[in-house]
N, C-alpha and C positions, 0 to 999 in steps of 0.2 A: 607457813610462808606468807609474807605480806602480798597483797594482790598486785601491787606494782612490780615487785620482784618477780612474781610468777609470770606476769605479762612480758617482762623483759626477757625472761628465759624462753618464752614462746616465740618471741621475735628472733632470737638467736637460733632456736631450733628450726624455725622456718627457713632462715637463711642457709643453715647447714644442710637442710634437706635437698636444696637445689644446687648449692655450690659444690664444686669438686668433681662433677661428672666429667669434666674435661681435663681433670688432673690437678687443678689448683683449688684446694678446699677453702682458700682464704678470699675468694672472689667469685663473682658471677660473670660468666661470659654472656654475650648477647643471646645465645641459644638457651642458656640456663635461665636468664631473666624472662625470656619468652615463655618457657615452661612454667615458671613461677606465676607469671601474670595469668596465663590460661587456666591454671588450676586454682589459684587463690583468689583471683579477681576475674571471673568469667566475663567476657565481653570487653575487657580493658586492653587486651594485647593489641587489637587493631591489626592493620595490614603491615607489611614489611617497612614501608616508608614511615609510618607512625611509630613503629617499634624502634627503628633506627634513630629517629628524633628523640624519643623518650630515653633511649639508652645513652645517647650523647648528653642529654641533660643531666642524667644521674652520674655520669662519669666525670666528676668534678676535676680530677687531676689529669684527665685525658690520657690515661694509660691503657685504654681499650678494655677495661674490666670494671666492674662495680664492686668495691670493697664493702666490708660490713659497715664502716662508718658512713659511707655514701648511701647504703641501703637504709640505715637508721634515719638519715635525713629525709629520704623518700617517705618512710613510714610516719615520721613526725609531721611532714607536710600534708600527707594524706589524712592523718588524724585531725589536723587543724581544719582542713577543708570539710571534713564530715561533721565536725561539732560546731563550727563557727556559722552563725547566721549570715546569709548572703544578702 
């Protein structure tokens, strides 16, 4: 398997690991997103107010949940921040 294909599968597997705990396996609730951030990005979850603002920013269609495409946008943005010189 090509490395990029493998990494895309890891991204989907990570999303699936946290999505669905509230019954909707196709999206992340605010609580599921908080769990993901706490476990995958220690120190990034912040306080409730910061998490609310972060969630609102990810929820592009404002439906109260983060879909996989919205999650992918987050991952791509994070990757750019990590590899781009500031």
